[in-house]
C-alpha positions in Angstrom: 34.7 5.2 -22.2 36.2 3.1 -19.4 36.8 -0.6 -20.2 35.2 -1.4 -16.9 31.9 0.0 -18.1 32.0 -1.0 -21.8 30.0 -4.2 -21.2 27.4 -2.2 -19.2 27.2 0.4 -22.0 26.7 -2.4 -24.5 24.0 -4.0 -22.4 22.1 -0.6 -22.1 22.3 -0.1 -25.8 21.1 -3.6 -26.5 18.2 -3.2 -24.1 17.2 0.1 -25.7 17.4 -1.4 -29.2 15.3 -4.4 -28.1 12.7 -2.1 -26.5 12.5 0.1 -29.7 11.9 -3.1 -31.7 9.3 -4.4 -29.2 11.5 -7.6 -29.0 10.3 -8.8 -25.6 12.3 -12.1 -25.9 15.5 -10.1 -26.3 14.5 -7.8 -23.4 14.0 -10.9 -21.2 17.3 -12.4 -22.1 19.2 -9.2 -21.5 17.3 -8.6 -18.3 18.6 -12.0 -17.0 22.2 -10.8 -17.5 21.7 -7.3 -16.0 21.8 -8.4 -12.3 25.1 -10.2 -12.6 26.7 -7.5 -14.7 25.7 -4.8 -12.3 26.9 -6.9 -9.3 30.3 -7.3 -11.0 30.5 -3.6 -11.5 29.6 -2.9 -7.8 32.5 -5.2 -6.8 34.8 -3.1 -9.1 33.5 0.0 -7.5 34.3 -1.3 -4.1 37.9 -1.6 -5.2 38.0 2.1 -6.1 36.2 2.3 -9.4 34.7 5.4 -11.0 31.6 6.2 -8.9 30.3 9.0 -11.1 30.5 6.8 -14.2 28.7 4.0 -12.4 26.0 6.3 -11.1 25.4 7.7 -14.5 25.0 4.3 -16.0 22.7 3.1 -13.2 20.5 6.2 -13.7 20.4 5.5 -17.4 19.6 1.8 -16.8 16.8 2.8 -14.3 15.3 5.2 -16.8 15.4 2.4 -19.4 13.7 0.0 -17.1 11.0 2.6 -16.4 10.4 2.8 -20.2 10.3 -0.9 -20.4 7.7 -1.1 -17.6 5.5 1.6 -19.3 5.7 -0.2 -22.7 5.0 -3.6 -21.1 1.9 -2.2 -19.3 0.7 -0.6 -22.5 1.1 -3.9 -24.4 -0.7 -5.7 -21.6 -3.6 -3.2 -21.8 -3.8 -3.7 -25.6 -3.9 -7.5 -25.2 -6.5 -7.3 -22.5 -8.7 -5.2 -24.7 -8.3 -7.6 -27.6 -9.1 -10.6 -25.4 -12.3 -8.9 -24.0 -13.4 -8.1 -27.6 -12.8 -11.7 -28.7 -14.7 -13.0 -25.6 -17.6 -10.7 -26.4 -17.7 -11.9 -30.0 -17.5 -15.5 -28.9 -20.5 -15.0 -26.6 -22.5 -13.3 -29.4 -21.7 -16.2 -31.8 -22.7 -18.7 -29.2 -26.0 -16.9 -28.6 -26.7 -16.8 -32.3 -25.9 -20.5 -32.7 -28.2 -21.4 -29.7 -31.1 -19.3 -31.0 -30.7 -20.6 -34.6 -30.8 -24.2 -33.6 -27.2 -25.2 -34.6 
């Protein structure tokens, strides 16, 4: 593994681990550092770095971000369903209290 890409490989591994653990705070923190790290590697590439290695890592990173987006949407859908359920239950309780005179 090239030293130039070691940090990027570490970031990809950490993102994958955070996703597998559903640790969204860690994903957000790692996401914040992704742009600067990729930018640094682009500058290295412009100085004659390993294009194939960089392309491979970018493809892996894109695939990982696709997985993160799918997992995020799934979590949002689950939360939305739970909120709708709670709202429905709250309305039922309110109606009961109104009709019972409380």
